[in-house]
ChimeraX commands (.cxc) that place a marker at each C-alpha (Angstrom):
marker #1 position -26.17,-12.55,-30.69 radius 0.5
marker #1 position -25.77,-14.44,-27.50 radius 0.5
marker #1 position -24.58,-12.09,-24.98 radius 0.5
marker #1 position -22.07,-14.32,-23.09 radius 0.5
marker #1 position -19.88,-14.65,-26.16 radius 0.5
marker #1 position -16.96,-13.59,-25.45 radius 0.5
marker #1 position -15.67,-12.61,-29.03 radius 0.5
marker #1 position -18.69,-10.58,-29.37 radius 0.5
marker #1 position -16.73,-8.11,-27.00 radius 0.5
marker #1 position -14.80,-6.34,-30.13 radius 0.5
marker #1 position -17.85,-5.63,-32.15 radius 0.5
marker #1 position -19.74,-3.84,-28.99 radius 0.5
marker #1 position -17.16,-1.89,-27.35 radius 0.5
marker #1 position -13.74,-1.54,-29.63 radius 0.5
marker #1 position -12.60,1.05,-27.60 radius 0.5
marker #1 position -12.99,-1.23,-24.39 radius 0.5
marker #1 position -10.92,-4.02,-26.41 radius 0.5
marker #1 position -7.77,-1.97,-26.93 radius 0.5
marker #1 position -7.86,-0.77,-23.70 radius 0.5
marker #1 position -7.50,-4.02,-22.26 radius 0.5
marker #1 position -5.10,-5.52,-24.70 radius 0.5
marker #1 position -2.70,-1.93,-24.04 radius 0.5
marker #1 position -2.89,-3.32,-20.42 radius 0.5
marker #1 position -1.84,-6.48,-21.12 radius 0.5
marker #1 position 1.20,-5.07,-23.33 radius 0.5
marker #1 position 1.69,-2.89,-20.25 radius 0.5
marker #1 position 2.13,-5.44,-17.99 radius 0.5
marker #1 position 4.06,-7.71,-20.41 radius 0.5
marker #1 position 6.52,-4.67,-20.52 radius 0.5
marker #1 position 6.79,-4.27,-17.46 radius 0.5
marker #1 position 7.89,-8.03,-17.13 radius 0.5
marker #1 position 10.51,-8.05,-19.73 radius 0.5
marker #1 position 13.80,-7.39,-17.47 radius 0.5
marker #1 position 15.96,-5.51,-20.17 radius 0.5
marker #1 position 12.89,-2.84,-20.65 radius 0.5
marker #1 position 13.23,0.13,-18.89 radius 0.5
marker #1 position 9.64,0.91,-17.17 radius 0.5
marker #1 position 10.10,4.68,-17.48 radius 0.5
marker #1 position 9.18,3.87,-20.84 radius 0.5
marker #1 position 6.08,1.99,-20.39 radius 0.5
marker #1 position 3.60,4.73,-20.57 radius 0.5
marker #1 position 5.26,6.36,-23.91 radius 0.5
marker #1 position 5.02,3.13,-25.27 radius 0.5
marker #1 position 1.19,2.47,-24.66 radius 0.5
marker #1 position 0.39,6.04,-26.25 radius 0.5
marker #1 position 2.17,5.48,-29.68 radius 0.5
marker #1 position 0.98,1.73,-29.65 radius 0.5
marker #1 position -2.76,3.23,-28.87 radius 0.5
marker #1 position -2.29,6.24,-31.39 radius 0.5
marker #1 position -1.23,3.32,-34.28 radius 0.5
marker #1 position -3.96,0.76,-33.85 radius 0.5
marker #1 position -6.68,2.84,-32.73 radius 0.5
marker #1 position -7.07,4.17,-36.73 radius 0.5
marker #1 position -6.86,0.87,-37.94 radius 0.5
marker #1 position -9.76,-0.67,-35.79 radius 0.5
marker #1 position -12.00,2.50,-36.33 radius 0.5
marker #1 position -12.13,2.25,-39.79 radius 0.5
marker #1 position -12.84,-1.53,-39.31 radius 0.5
marker #1 position -15.91,-1.05,-37.27 radius 0.5
marker #1 position -19.50,0.40,-37.44 radius 0.5
marker #1 position -18.58,3.70,-35.51 radius 0.5
marker #1 position -19.93,6.88,-37.35 radius 0.5
marker #1 position -17.16,9.27,-38.55 radius 0.5
marker #1 position -18.86,12.52,-37.82 radius 0.5
marker #1 position -15.65,14.13,-37.05 radius 0.5
marker #1 position -14.23,16.72,-39.32 radius 0.5
marker #1 position -11.13,14.74,-39.97 radius 0.5
marker #1 position -11.99,10.93,-38.80 radius 0.5
marker #1 position -8.36,9.63,-38.82 radius 0.5
marker #1 position -7.09,12.70,-36.66 radius 0.5
marker #1 position -9.44,11.94,-34.42 radius 0.5
marker #1 position -8.55,8.58,-34.31 radius 0.5
marker #1 position -5.26,8.64,-33.58 radius 0.5
marker #1 position -5.90,11.30,-30.75 radius 0.5
marker #1 position -8.65,9.05,-29.65 radius 0.5
marker #1 position -6.22,5.75,-29.37 radius 0.5
marker #1 position -3.29,8.25,-27.83 radius 0.5
marker #1 position -5.82,8.79,-24.86 radius 0.5
marker #1 position -6.69,5.61,-24.56 radius 0.5
marker #1 position -3.41,4.35,-24.45 radius 0.5
marker #1 position -2.94,7.15,-21.39 radius 0.5
marker #1 position -5.86,5.87,-20.20 radius 0.5
marker #1 position -4.43,2.69,-19.77 radius 0.5
marker #1 position -1.73,3.66,-17.93 radius 0.5
marker #1 position -3.88,5.68,-15.56 radius 0.5
marker #1 position -6.19,2.54,-14.89 radius 0.5
marker #1 position -2.89,0.68,-13.90 radius 0.5
marker #1 position -1.66,3.08,-11.35 radius 0.5
marker #1 position -5.32,3.28,-10.05 radius 0.5
marker #1 position -4.99,-0.51,-9.69 radius 0.5
marker #1 position -1.54,-0.08,-7.71 radius 0.5
marker #1 position -3.13,2.81,-5.89 radius 0.5
marker #1 position -6.45,1.23,-4.58 radius 0.5
marker #1 position -4.06,-1.89,-4.17 radius 0.5
marker #1 position -1.88,-0.30,-1.71 radius 0.5
marker #1 position -4.86,1.34,0.02 radius 0.5
marker #1 position -7.09,-1.35,0.49 radius 0.5
marker #1 position -5.48,-4.61,-0.58 radius 0.5
marker #1 position -2.18,-6.40,0.67 radius 0.5
marker #1 position -0.15,-3.48,0.14 radius 0.5
marker #1 position 1.70,-4.82,-2.39 radius 0.5
marker #1 position 2.18,-2.08,-5.18 radius 0.5
marker #1 position 4.67,-4.38,-7.07 radius 0.5
marker #1 position 2.46,-4.78,-10.06 radius 0.5
marker link #1:1,2 radius 0.2
marker link #1:2,3 radius 0.2
marker link #1:3,4 radius 0.2
marker link #1:4,5 radius 0.2
marker link #1:5,6 radius 0.2
marker link #1:6,7 radius 0.2
marker link #1:7,8 radius 0.2
marker link #1:8,9 radius 0.2
marker link #1:9,10 radius 0.2
marker link #1:10,11 radius 0.2
marker link #1:11,12 radius 0.2
marker link #1:12,13 radius 0.2
marker link #1:13,14 radius 0.2
marker link #1:14,15 radius 0.2
marker link #1:15,16 radius 0.2
marker link #1:16,17 radius 0.2
marker link #1:17,18 radius 0.2
marker link #1:18,19 radius 0.2
marker link #1:19,20 radius 0.2
marker link #1:20,21 radius 0.2
marker link #1:21,22 radius 0.2
marker link #1:22,23 radius 0.2
marker link #1:23,24 radius 0.2
marker link #1:24,25 radius 0.2
marker link #1:25,26 radius 0.2
marker link #1:26,27 radius 0.2
marker link #1:27,28 radius 0.2
marker link #1:28,29 radius 0.2
marker link #1:29,30 radius 0.2
marker link #1:30,31 radius 0.2
marker link #1:31,32 radius 0.2
marker link #1:32,33 radius 0.2
marker link #1:33,34 radius 0.2
marker link #1:34,35 radius 0.2
marker link #1:35,36 radius 0.2
marker link #1:36,37 radius 0.2
marker link #1:37,38 radius 0.2
marker link #1:38,39 radius 0.2
marker link #1:39,40 radius 0.2
marker link #1:40,41 radius 0.2
marker link #1:41,42 radius 0.2
marker link #1:42,43 radius 0.2
marker link #1:43,44 radius 0.2
marker link #1:44,45 radius 0.2
marker link #1:45,46 radius 0.2
marker link #1:46,47 radius 0.2
marker link #1:47,48 radius 0.2
marker link #1:48,49 radius 0.2
marker link #1:49,50 radius 0.2
marker link #1:50,51 radius 0.2
marker link #1:51,52 radius 0.2
marker link #1:52,53 radius 0.2
marker link #1:53,54 radius 0.2
marker link #1:54,55 radius 0.2
marker link #1:55,56 radius 0.2
marker link #1:56,57 radius 0.2
marker link #1:57,58 radius 0.2
marker link #1:58,59 radius 0.2
marker link #1:59,60 radius 0.2
marker link #1:60,61 radius 0.2
marker link #1:61,62 radius 0.2
marker link #1:62,63 radius 0.2
marker link #1:63,64 radius 0.2
marker link #1:64,65 radius 0.2
marker link #1:65,66 radius 0.2
marker link #1:66,67 radius 0.2
marker link #1:67,68 radius 0.2
marker link #1:68,69 radius 0.2
marker link #1:69,70 radius 0.2
marker link #1:70,71 radius 0.2
marker link #1:71,72 radius 0.2
marker link #1:72,73 radius 0.2
marker link #1:73,74 radius 0.2
marker link #1:74,75 radius 0.2
marker link #1:75,76 radius 0.2
marker link #1:76,77 radius 0.2
marker link #1:77,78 radius 0.2
marker link #1:78,79 radius 0.2
marker link #1:79,80 radius 0.2
marker link #1:80,81 radius 0.2
marker link #1:81,82 radius 0.2
marker link #1:82,83 radius 0.2
marker link #1:83,84 radius 0.2
marker link #1:84,85 radius 0.2
marker link #1:85,86 radius 0.2
marker link #1:86,87 radius 0.2
marker link #1:87,88 radius 0.2
marker link #1:88,89 radius 0.2
marker link #1:89,90 radius 0.2
marker link #1:90,91 radius 0.2
marker link #1:91,92 radius 0.2
marker link #1:92,93 radius 0.2
marker link #1:93,94 radius 0.2
marker link #1:94,95 radius 0.2
marker link #1:95,96 radius 0.2
marker link #1:96,97 radius 0.2
marker link #1:97,98 radius 0.2
marker link #1:98,99 radius 0.2
marker link #1:99,100 radius 0.2
marker link #1:100,101 radius 0.2
marker link #1:101,102 radius 0.2
marker link #1:102,103 radius 0.2
marker link #1:103,104 radius 0.2
view
């Protein structure tokens, strides 16, 4: 396996790949003028909870949880919340250390 192959990130870290995808989804929803910004965190949490169980079954992650499907749904929802949190953190750090532009 080539360590610099960007297509292999999904195999190495499906959690990280979903987190990046959810950040892009949130960014896209933010750019849509008619979509209310207040709903973006909820959409990301629901999208994470809906998508991650399928990713969880396709990967070779060891299924040691008592109920792996419920575990995957909860973990996906947490990843959606983490995507919202990372976005807010980038806004705060940009305001403190950057040029002061918080309209991301």
